[in-house]
C-alpha positions as CSV (number, residue, x, y, z in Angstrom):
1,M,-73.4,-190.0,-44.3
2,E,-71.7,-188.2,-47.1
3,E,-71.0,-184.5,-46.4
4,K,-72.5,-182.0,-48.8
5,I,-70.2,-180.1,-51.2
6,E,-71.1,-176.8,-49.4
7,E,-69.8,-178.2,-46.1
8,K,-66.6,-179.5,-47.7
9,L,-66.0,-176.2,-49.3
10,K,-66.7,-174.3,-46.1
11,N,-64.4,-176.5,-44.0
12,K,-61.8,-176.8,-46.8
13,K,-62.1,-180.6,-46.4
14,W,-61.9,-181.0,-50.2
15,K,-58.3,-179.8,-50.0
16,Y,-57.0,-181.2,-46.8
17,T,-58.3,-184.7,-47.4
18,N,-56.8,-185.0,-50.8
19,I,-53.9,-187.4,-50.5
20,K,-52.1,-186.2,-53.7
21,Y,-52.3,-182.6,-52.5
22,L,-50.9,-183.5,-49.1
23,F,-48.1,-185.6,-50.6
24,E,-47.0,-182.8,-52.9
25,L,-47.2,-180.2,-50.1
26,Q,-45.1,-182.4,-47.8
27,K,-42.6,-182.9,-50.6
28,F,-42.3,-179.2,-51.2
29,L,-41.8,-178.5,-47.5
30,D,-39.2,-181.3,-47.2
31,L,-37.3,-179.8,-50.1
32,A,-37.6,-176.3,-48.7
33,D,-36.1,-177.5,-45.4
34,N,-32.9,-178.2,-47.2
35,I,-32.4,-174.6,-48.2
36,E,-29.6,-173.3,-46.1
37,D,-30.3,-169.6,-46.6
38,E,-32.9,-168.9,-43.9
39,Q,-34.2,-165.8,-45.6
40,M,-34.5,-167.5,-49.0
41,R,-36.3,-170.5,-47.4
42,K,-38.8,-168.2,-45.6
43,L,-39.4,-166.2,-48.8
44,L,-40.0,-169.4,-50.8
45,I,-42.4,-170.9,-48.3
46,N,-44.3,-167.7,-47.9
47,Q,-44.7,-167.4,-51.7
48,M,-45.9,-171.0,-51.9
49,I,-48.5,-170.2,-49.2
50,K,-49.7,-167.2,-51.3
51,L,-49.9,-169.3,-54.4
52,D,-51.8,-172.0,-52.6
53,K,-54.2,-169.5,-51.2
54,Q,-54.8,-168.0,-54.7
55,L,-55.3,-171.4,-56.3
56,T,-57.7,-172.4,-53.5
57,T,-59.8,-169.3,-54.1
58,I,-59.9,-169.9,-57.8
59,S,-60.9,-173.5,-57.3
60,E,-63.7,-172.6,-54.8
61,E,-65.0,-170.0,-57.2
62,M,-65.1,-172.7,-59.9
63,F,-66.9,-175.1,-57.6
64,E,-69.4,-172.4,-56.8
65,N,-70.0,-171.7,-60.5
66,I,-70.6,-175.4,-61.2
67,K,-73.0,-175.7,-58.3
68,N,-74.9,-172.6,-59.5
69,M,-75.1,-174.0,-63.1
70,K,-76.5,-177.3,-61.8
71,N,-79.2,-175.5,-59.8
72,K,-80.5,-173.6,-62.9
């Protein structure tokens, strides 16, 4: 049975089951691991996490807007 969009959004499954997203995230983390300066590496990873969170919020708001438009 296919999961409803609302459930996917709630559980963030739309994001964490996306193969391309996971590949690019792993690629970023692999590259970041090669940064020798520990402080710089942590700053870069933390900033990437903040960016990812913001993009996720924007995406979910867009999904919600599309869902609301379809229900009208």
